[in-house]
C-alpha positions as protocol buffer text, in pm:
chain_id: "A"
residue {
  index: 1
  type: UNK
  ca { x: -854 y: 2191 z: 2404 }
}
residue {
  index: 2
  type: UNK
  ca { x: -842 y: 1838 z: 2278 }
}
residue {
  index: 3
  type: UNK
  ca { x: -1099 y: 1930 z: 1966 }
}
residue {
  index: 4
  type: UNK
  ca { x: -881 y: 2237 z: 1881 }
}
residue {
  index: 5
  type: UNK
  ca { x: -547 y: 2002 z: 1842 }
}
residue {
  index: 6
  type: UNK
  ca { x: -746 y: 1752 z: 1669 }
}
residue {
  index: 7
  type: UNK
  ca { x: -826 y: 2044 z: 1431 }
}
residue {
  index: 8
  type: UNK
  ca { x: -504 y: 2211 z: 1410 }
}
residue {
  index: 9
  type: UNK
  ca { x: -297 y: 1908 z: 1401 }
}
residue {
  index: 10
  type: UNK
  ca { x: -391 y: 1777 z: 997 }
}
residue {
  index: 11
  type: UNK
  ca { x: -366 y: 2197 z: 901 }
}
residue {
  index: 12
  type: UNK
  ca { x: -11 y: 2217 z: 1066 }
}
residue {
  index: 13
  type: UNK
  ca { x: 125 y: 1873 z: 905 }
}
residue {
  index: 14
  type: UNK
  ca { x: 32 y: 2022 z: 559 }
}
residue {
  index: 15
  type: UNK
  ca { x: 157 y: 2351 z: 627 }
}
residue {
  index: 16
  type: UNK
  ca { x: 498 y: 2266 z: 765 }
}
residue {
  index: 17
  type: UNK
  ca { x: 492 y: 1960 z: 544 }
}
residue {
  index: 18
  type: UNK
  ca { x: 490 y: 2141 z: 243 }
}
residue {
  index: 19
  type: UNK
  ca { x: 724 y: 2407 z: 293 }
}
residue {
  index: 20
  type: UNK
  ca { x: 1077 y: 2175 z: 237 }
}
residue {
  index: 21
  type: UNK
  ca { x: 910 y: 1989 z: -95 }
}
residue {
  index: 22
  type: UNK
  ca { x: 779 y: 2327 z: -247 }
}
residue {
  index: 23
  type: UNK
  ca { x: 1135 y: 2495 z: -195 }
}
residue {
  index: 24
  type: UNK
  ca { x: 1329 y: 2176 z: -328 }
}
residue {
  index: 25
  type: UNK
  ca { x: 1126 y: 2171 z: -613 }
}
residue {
  index: 26
  type: UNK
  ca { x: 1196 y: 2554 z: -697 }
}
residue {
  index: 27
  type: UNK
  ca { x: 1563 y: 2471 z: -606 }
}
residue {
  index: 28
  type: UNK
  ca { x: 1570 y: 2164 z: -859 }
}
residue {
  index: 29
  type: UNK
  ca { x: 1402 y: 2376 z: -1120 }
}
residue {
  index: 30
  type: UNK
  ca { x: 1614 y: 2675 z: -1083 }
}
residue {
  index: 31
  type: UNK
  ca { x: 1969 y: 2455 z: -1093 }
}
residue {
  index: 32
  type: UNK
  ca { x: 1825 y: 2255 z: -1401 }
}
residue {
  index: 33
  type: UNK
  ca { x: 1793 y: 2583 z: -1591 }
}
residue {
  index: 34
  type: UNK
  ca { x: 2113 y: 2699 z: -1476 }
}
residue {
  index: 35
  type: UNK
  ca { x: 2289 y: 2395 z: -1597 }
}
residue {
  index: 36
  type: UNK
  ca { x: 2077 y: 2406 z: -1939 }
}
residue {
  index: 37
  type: UNK
  ca { x: 2187 y: 2752 z: -1960 }
}
residue {
  index: 38
  type: UNK
  ca { x: 2570 y: 2651 z: -1954 }
}
residue {
  index: 39
  type: UNK
  ca { x: 2564 y: 2343 z: -2177 }
}
residue {
  index: 40
  type: UNK
  ca { x: 2275 y: 2353 z: -2397 }
}
residue {
  index: 41
  type: UNK
  ca { x: 2354 y: 2035 z: -2546 }
}
residue {
  index: 42
  type: UNK
  ca { x: 2312 y: 1790 z: -2238 }
}
residue {
  index: 43
  type: UNK
  ca { x: 1955 y: 1949 z: -2204 }
}
residue {
  index: 44
  type: UNK
  ca { x: 1774 y: 1614 z: -2243 }
}
residue {
  index: 45
  type: UNK
  ca { x: 1981 y: 1413 z: -1984 }
}
residue {
  index: 46
  type: UNK
  ca { x: 1962 y: 1726 z: -1743 }
}
residue {
  index: 47
  type: UNK
  ca { x: 1553 y: 1748 z: -1805 }
}
residue {
  index: 48
  type: UNK
  ca { x: 1555 y: 1366 z: -1742 }
}
residue {
  index: 49
  type: UNK
  ca { x: 1737 y: 1405 z: -1411 }
}
residue {
  index: 50
  type: UNK
  ca { x: 1523 y: 1701 z: -1291 }
}
residue {
  index: 51
  type: UNK
  ca { x: 1188 y: 1528 z: -1387 }
}
residue {
  index: 52
  type: UNK
  ca { x: 1285 y: 1241 z: -1171 }
}
residue {
  index: 53
  type: UNK
  ca { x: 1390 y: 1477 z: -876 }
}
residue {
  index: 54
  type: UNK
  ca { x: 1058 y: 1622 z: -890 }
}
residue {
  index: 55
  type: UNK
  ca { x: 906 y: 1365 z: -867 }
}
residue {
  index: 56
  type: UNK
  ca { x: 1099 y: 1235 z: -587 }
}
residue {
  index: 57
  type: UNK
  ca { x: 1037 y: 1578 z: -419 }
}
residue {
  index: 58
  type: UNK
  ca { x: 618 y: 1580 z: -487 }
}
residue {
  index: 59
  type: UNK
  ca { x: 637 y: 1194 z: -326 }
}
residue {
  index: 60
  type: UNK
  ca { x: 712 y: 1392 z: -6 }
}
residue {
  index: 61
  type: UNK
  ca { x: 448 y: 1620 z: -33 }
}
residue {
  index: 62
  type: UNK
  ca { x: 223 y: 1326 z: -96 }
}
residue {
  index: 63
  type: UNK
  ca { x: 324 y: 1133 z: 224 }
}
residue {
  index: 64
  type: UNK
  ca { x: 252 y: 1484 z: 406 }
}
residue {
  index: 65
  type: UNK
  ca { x: -112 y: 1467 z: 290 }
}
residue {
  index: 66
  type: UNK
  ca { x: -151 y: 1070 z: 367 }
}
residue {
  index: 67
  type: UNK
  ca { x: -18 y: 1165 z: 715 }
}
residue {
  index: 68
  type: UNK
  ca { x: -238 y: 1452 z: 715 }
}
residue {
  index: 69
  type: UNK
  ca { x: -572 y: 1267 z: 620 }
}
residue {
  index: 70
  type: UNK
  ca { x: -485 y: 980 z: 917 }
}
residue {
  index: 71
  type: UNK
  ca { x: -446 y: 1254 z: 1173 }
}
residue {
  index: 72
  type: UNK
  ca { x: -782 y: 1384 z: 1044 }
}
residue {
  index: 73
  type: UNK
  ca { x: -993 y: 1097 z: 1049 }
}
residue {
  index: 74
  type: UNK
  ca { x: -863 y: 873 z: 1334 }
}
């Protein structure tokens, strides 16, 4: 039983921890494209804010990867 938990814990961490950042990145992209469609003159500012927001969302996924690696190798 303990070996099964040691194998499944990192896998479940990656699966569950990747869902929210993936959803967030998709939502950020959709919202940015809608904003650019409504106001094309503001494209450069919207793009900058979108890239920054995506980077922060991606950082959460990297934290999840680090936690999964810690779980796997301890």
